[in-house]
C-alpha positions as CSV (number, residue, x, y, z in Angstrom):
1,M,47.9,6.1,-7.6
2,S,48.2,6.7,-3.9
3,A,45.3,6.3,-1.5
4,K,45.4,10.1,-0.8
5,I,45.1,11.0,-4.5
6,E,42.4,8.5,-5.1
7,K,40.4,9.9,-2.2
8,I,40.7,13.5,-3.6
9,I,39.5,12.2,-7.0
10,V,36.5,10.4,-5.5
11,R,35.6,13.5,-3.6
12,L,35.7,15.7,-6.7
13,Q,33.8,13.2,-8.8
14,G,31.2,13.2,-6.1
15,K,30.5,16.8,-6.8
16,I,30.0,16.0,-10.4
17,T,27.5,13.3,-9.5
18,E,25.7,16.0,-7.4
19,G,25.6,18.3,-10.4
20,Q,28.1,20.8,-8.9
21,F,30.1,21.0,-12.1
22,Y,31.6,24.4,-11.7
23,E,32.7,23.7,-8.1
24,A,34.3,20.4,-9.3
25,Q,36.2,22.2,-12.0
26,Q,37.5,25.0,-9.8
27,Q,38.5,22.8,-6.9
28,T,40.3,20.5,-9.3
29,R,42.3,23.4,-10.7
30,V,43.3,24.5,-7.2
31,V,44.3,21.1,-6.0
32,A,46.2,20.3,-9.3
33,A,48.0,23.7,-9.1
34,R,49.3,22.8,-5.7
35,Y,50.8,19.6,-6.9
36,V,52.2,21.3,-9.9
37,K,53.9,23.8,-7.7
38,Q,55.5,20.8,-5.8
39,E,56.4,19.3,-9.1
40,N,54.5,16.2,-8.2
41,W,53.5,15.7,-11.8
42,T,52.0,12.2,-11.3
43,A,49.5,13.4,-8.7
44,A,48.5,16.5,-10.8
45,I,48.1,14.3,-13.9
46,D,46.0,11.7,-12.2
47,I,43.6,14.3,-10.7
48,L,43.2,16.3,-13.9
49,F,42.7,13.3,-16.1
50,N,40.1,11.6,-14.0
51,V,38.1,14.6,-13.2
52,A,38.2,15.9,-16.8
53,S,37.0,12.5,-18.0
54,S,34.1,12.5,-15.5
55,L,33.1,16.0,-16.5
56,L,33.2,15.1,-20.2
57,K,31.1,12.0,-19.6
58,A,28.6,14.2,-17.8
59,G,28.3,16.4,-20.9
60,Q,30.3,19.3,-19.4
61,G,32.5,19.9,-22.4
62,G,33.6,23.3,-21.4
63,S,34.7,22.4,-17.9
64,G,36.1,19.0,-18.9
65,G,38.0,20.7,-21.8
66,D,39.4,23.3,-19.5
67,L,40.9,20.6,-17.3
68,G,42.1,18.7,-20.3
69,L,44.0,21.8,-21.5
70,F,45.4,22.2,-18.0
71,L,46.6,18.5,-18.2
72,I,48.4,19.3,-21.5
73,D,50.0,22.3,-19.9
74,V,51.3,20.0,-17.1
75,Y,52.7,17.7,-19.7
76,K,54.6,20.6,-21.2
77,Q,55.9,21.9,-17.8
78,A,57.1,18.4,-16.9
79,E,58.6,18.0,-20.4
80,L,57.0,14.6,-20.6
81,K,57.6,12.6,-23.8
82,P,54.7,11.5,-26.0
83,D,54.8,7.9,-24.8
84,S,51.9,5.5,-25.1
85,S,50.6,6.3,-21.5
86,N,50.7,10.1,-21.9
87,K,49.1,10.0,-25.4
88,G,46.6,7.4,-24.3
89,K,45.2,9.7,-21.6
90,L,44.7,12.5,-24.1
91,L,43.2,10.3,-26.7
92,T,40.7,9.0,-24.1
93,L,39.7,12.6,-23.3
94,L,39.5,13.5,-27.0
95,R,37.1,10.6,-27.8
96,Q,34.9,11.8,-24.9
97,F,34.3,15.3,-26.3
98,D,31.0,16.1,-28.0
99,P,31.8,16.9,-31.6
100,E,30.0,20.2,-31.2
101,E,32.1,21.3,-28.2
102,P,34.2,24.4,-29.2
103,T,36.9,23.5,-26.7
104,R,37.7,20.3,-28.6
105,K,39.5,22.0,-31.5
106,K,41.8,23.9,-29.1
107,F,42.4,20.7,-27.2
108,I,43.5,19.0,-30.4
109,G,45.8,21.9,-31.3
110,E,47.5,22.1,-27.9
111,M,47.9,18.3,-27.9
112,I,49.4,17.9,-31.3
113,G,50.7,21.2,-32.6
114,Y,49.1,23.4,-35.2
115,V,50.0,23.2,-38.8
116,Q,48.8,25.5,-41.6
117,P,49.0,23.2,-44.6
118,P,51.3,24.5,-47.3
119,W,48.9,23.4,-50.0
120,R,46.4,26.1,-48.7
121,G,48.8,29.1,-49.0
122,N,51.7,30.0,-46.8
123,A,53.0,27.1,-44.8
124,E,53.1,27.7,-41.1
125,L,54.4,25.4,-38.4
126,I,53.9,26.5,-34.9
127,I,56.1,24.5,-32.5
128,G,55.3,24.8,-28.9
129,R,52.3,22.6,-28.6
130,W,53.0,19.5,-26.5
131,S,53.7,16.6,-28.9
132,S,55.6,18.9,-31.4
133,K,57.6,20.4,-28.5
134,C,58.4,17.2,-26.5
135,G,58.3,14.6,-29.2
136,E,60.5,13.7,-32.2
137,Y,58.1,15.0,-34.9
138,P,58.1,18.7,-35.5
139,A,54.6,18.7,-36.9
140,G,53.3,16.5,-34.0
141,E,52.9,12.8,-33.3
142,P,51.6,10.9,-36.3
143,D,49.2,8.7,-34.3
144,L,47.6,11.7,-32.6
145,H,47.1,13.3,-36.1
146,H,45.6,10.0,-37.3
147,V,43.1,9.7,-34.5
148,A,42.1,13.4,-34.7
149,G,41.8,13.2,-38.5
150,S,39.8,10.0,-38.3
151,L,37.3,11.6,-35.9
152,Y,36.9,14.6,-38.3
153,A,36.5,12.3,-41.2
154,E,33.7,10.4,-39.4
155,E,32.0,13.8,-38.8
156,H,32.4,14.8,-42.5
157,E,34.7,17.7,-41.5
158,A,36.8,17.3,-44.6
159,Y,39.2,20.2,-44.3
160,E,40.1,19.4,-40.7
161,A,40.4,15.7,-41.5
162,E,42.8,16.5,-44.4
163,R,44.9,18.7,-42.2
164,H,45.6,15.9,-39.8
165,L,45.5,12.7,-41.9
166,T,48.2,13.9,-44.3
167,L,50.5,14.1,-41.2
168,G,49.3,10.8,-39.8
169,T,50.4,7.2,-39.9
170,K,50.7,4.6,-42.6
171,D,47.0,3.8,-41.9
172,S,45.9,7.3,-42.6
173,P,45.7,7.2,-46.5
174,E,42.9,4.6,-46.3
175,V,40.8,6.9,-44.1
176,L,41.6,9.9,-46.2
177,V,40.9,8.3,-49.5
178,K,37.6,6.8,-48.2
179,M,36.5,10.3,-47.2
180,E,37.6,11.9,-50.5
181,Y,36.0,9.2,-52.6
182,E,32.7,9.5,-50.8
183,W,32.9,13.3,-51.3
184,Y,33.6,12.7,-55.0
185,T,30.5,10.5,-55.4
186,Q,28.4,13.6,-54.7
187,D,30.0,15.5,-57.6
188,D,30.2,14.9,-61.4
189,S,31.9,11.8,-62.6
190,H,34.6,13.7,-64.5
191,T,35.9,15.4,-61.3
192,A,37.6,12.2,-60.0
193,A,41.1,13.6,-60.3
194,L,40.3,16.7,-58.2
195,Y,39.4,14.6,-55.2
196,A,42.3,12.2,-55.7
197,A,44.6,15.2,-55.8
198,R,43.4,16.3,-52.4
199,A,45.3,13.4,-51.0
200,V,48.2,13.1,-53.5
201,F,49.3,16.7,-53.5
202,P,49.4,17.2,-49.7
203,Y,51.4,14.0,-49.2
204,L,53.9,15.0,-51.8
205,I,54.3,18.5,-50.3
206,T,55.0,17.0,-46.9
207,G,57.7,14.8,-48.5
208,N,55.7,11.5,-48.3
209,V,55.9,9.9,-51.7
210,R,55.0,6.6,-50.3
211,D,51.5,7.6,-49.1
212,A,50.9,9.9,-52.1
213,S,51.3,6.8,-54.3
214,K,49.2,4.6,-52.0
215,S,46.4,7.2,-52.0
216,L,46.2,7.3,-55.8
217,R,46.3,3.5,-55.9
218,L,43.5,3.2,-53.4
219,F,41.4,5.9,-55.1
220,T,41.7,4.5,-58.6
221,S,41.1,0.9,-57.3
222,R,37.8,1.9,-55.8
223,L,36.9,4.0,-58.9
224,T,37.3,1.0,-61.2
225,E,35.6,-1.4,-58.9
226,E,32.5,0.8,-58.6
227,N,32.4,1.9,-62.2
228,K,32.5,-1.2,-64.4
229,N,31.9,0.8,-67.6
230,L,34.9,3.1,-67.0
231,A,37.4,2.5,-69.8
232,V,40.8,1.5,-68.5
233,Q,44.0,0.5,-70.3
234,D,46.9,-1.2,-68.7
235,V,50.3,0.1,-70.0
236,S,53.5,-1.8,-69.1
237,S,57.1,-0.9,-69.7
238,S,60.4,-2.1,-68.4
239,S,60.3,0.4,-65.6
240,S,56.7,0.6,-64.5
241,D,53.1,-0.6,-64.9
242,M,50.4,2.0,-65.2
243,R,46.7,2.3,-65.7
244,V,45.4,4.8,-68.2
245,Y,42.0,6.4,-68.1
246,P,41.1,7.8,-71.6
247,S,38.1,9.8,-70.3
248,L,40.0,11.2,-67.2
249,P,43.2,12.9,-68.4
250,L,44.0,14.5,-65.1
251,L,44.0,11.2,-63.4
252,N,46.6,10.1,-65.9
253,F,48.5,13.2,-65.1
254,L,48.6,12.4,-61.4
255,G,49.9,8.9,-62.1
256,L,52.6,10.2,-64.4
257,L,53.5,12.9,-61.9
258,L,54.2,10.3,-59.3
259,F,56.3,8.4,-61.7
260,A,58.3,11.5,-62.5
261,V,58.8,12.2,-58.8
262,R,60.0,8.6,-58.0
263,K,62.4,8.8,-60.9
264,G,63.5,12.4,-60.2
265,A,62.8,13.2,-63.9
266,A,62.6,16.9,-64.1
267,D,62.3,16.9,-67.9
268,L,59.3,14.6,-67.7
269,F,57.7,16.8,-65.1
270,K,58.0,19.8,-67.4
271,Q,56.6,17.8,-70.4
272,L,53.6,16.7,-68.3
273,K,52.8,20.3,-67.3
274,T,53.0,21.4,-70.9
275,K,51.0,18.4,-72.3
276,Y,48.2,18.8,-69.7
277,A,48.3,22.6,-69.4
278,T,44.8,23.1,-70.8
279,H,43.3,20.6,-68.3
280,I,45.3,22.0,-65.4
281,N,44.2,25.6,-66.3
282,E,40.6,24.5,-66.3
283,V,41.0,23.2,-62.7
284,G,42.5,26.5,-61.7
285,I,43.7,25.5,-58.2
286,W,46.7,23.2,-58.9
287,D,49.3,25.8,-59.8
288,E,50.7,26.5,-56.4
289,A,50.9,22.8,-55.5
290,L,52.7,22.0,-58.7
291,V,55.2,24.9,-58.2
292,S,56.0,23.5,-54.7
293,I,56.4,20.0,-56.1
294,G,58.7,21.3,-58.9
295,E,60.8,23.1,-56.3
296,M,61.0,20.2,-53.8
297,Y,61.6,17.3,-56.2
298,F,63.1,18.7,-59.3
299,N,65.0,21.8,-58.0
300,I,62.9,24.0,-60.3
301,Q,63.1,27.5,-59.0
302,R,59.9,29.1,-58.0
303,P,58.9,31.9,-60.4
304,R,59.8,35.3,-59.3
305,Q,56.8,37.1,-57.8
306,G,57.0,40.5,-59.4
307,N,56.2,43.7,-57.6
308,P,55.6,46.5,-60.0
309,L,56.9,49.2,-57.6
310,F,60.1,47.2,-56.8
311,D,60.6,46.4,-60.5
312,M,60.3,50.1,-61.4
313,M,62.7,51.2,-58.6
314,G,65.1,48.4,-59.5
315,S,65.3,49.5,-63.1
316,M,65.7,53.1,-62.0
317,F,68.7,52.4,-59.8
318,G,70.2,49.6,-61.8
319,G,69.1,46.7,-59.7
320,G,66.8,43.8,-60.3
321,G,63.3,43.3,-59.0
322,A,62.6,41.8,-55.6
323,P,62.8,38.0,-55.8
324,G,59.8,36.1,-54.8
325,K,59.9,34.7,-51.3
326,P,59.9,30.9,-51.5
327,Q,57.3,29.0,-49.6
328,P,58.8,27.2,-46.6
329,K,59.1,23.5,-46.9
330,L,57.2,21.6,-44.3
331,V,59.0,18.6,-42.9
332,G,56.2,17.0,-41.1
333,A,55.4,13.8,-39.3
334,S,54.7,11.8,-42.5
335,A,57.9,13.0,-44.2
336,L,59.9,11.7,-41.3
337,A,58.0,8.5,-41.0
338,A,58.4,7.7,-44.6
339,E,62.0,8.7,-44.9
340,G,64.1,6.0,-46.6
341,L,61.0,4.3,-47.9
342,D,60.4,6.3,-51.1
């Protein structure tokens, strides 16, 4: 950092010390914009990062967040890659946000890239946020997802945590399963598979068989450790070893599903869906995930989504009904990270 830039930062931070938060924010924007116009990216970044950090430390989340968003915009304009230095600055700011600050969520979205998870309806991938635009992962940098997801998990924001951790790093399954298991302990004992599936299905749908398997293994290990009276049977064959839970049929289904995925056994997948149909129907929320898994791993065509009007018109004019629109497949950070490992 040059002496000139350091002097500017000290002056702006002085205004924060004096309680002139708005003035510090506005003057920082003016000075940073001047350096952006000159394409002096380093100067603009140093000023924005340091003043944003000081504002956040002072409890000025709105002003600090605004400068943090400006910093991300500079990254995009400069087309900077998500290297350790650039990511490190943003993660430093992220950790300084108050959890209740509304700007934080927008900051995370602009930093990483927004993903509407495919297991919650239509998959949507918006590319254009910094790390998804300038990095190698279309769904955003895995380590950024991991940190954001871990923060949400600590704050018991389960849905946001799931959104990010399932696109995170190889360390993310442990954080995700810990959260899901603690959530499970507040529910009835027979619902274990529902909480395990909240990790298994998303990992499978993002193409990450490795972490889907790891998640189930972590969940069931903790389940057996903390429930000594739970009946467990070890079943071994020439191709695999499995644990069977007589009182938890859907947990067995998840284990066999992963086995079928690893083997590419479409017939086994169909048999499992038939055998466990009653239990799956009782859950009532697994159908879409299983359709997507069948399509991705076993080339089982998604059932046609009938439209009565189109069907009627098709029969009148000799054509078929409108085919169902397949859900887009999300090739996310975890899928790329785990490629070749599964």
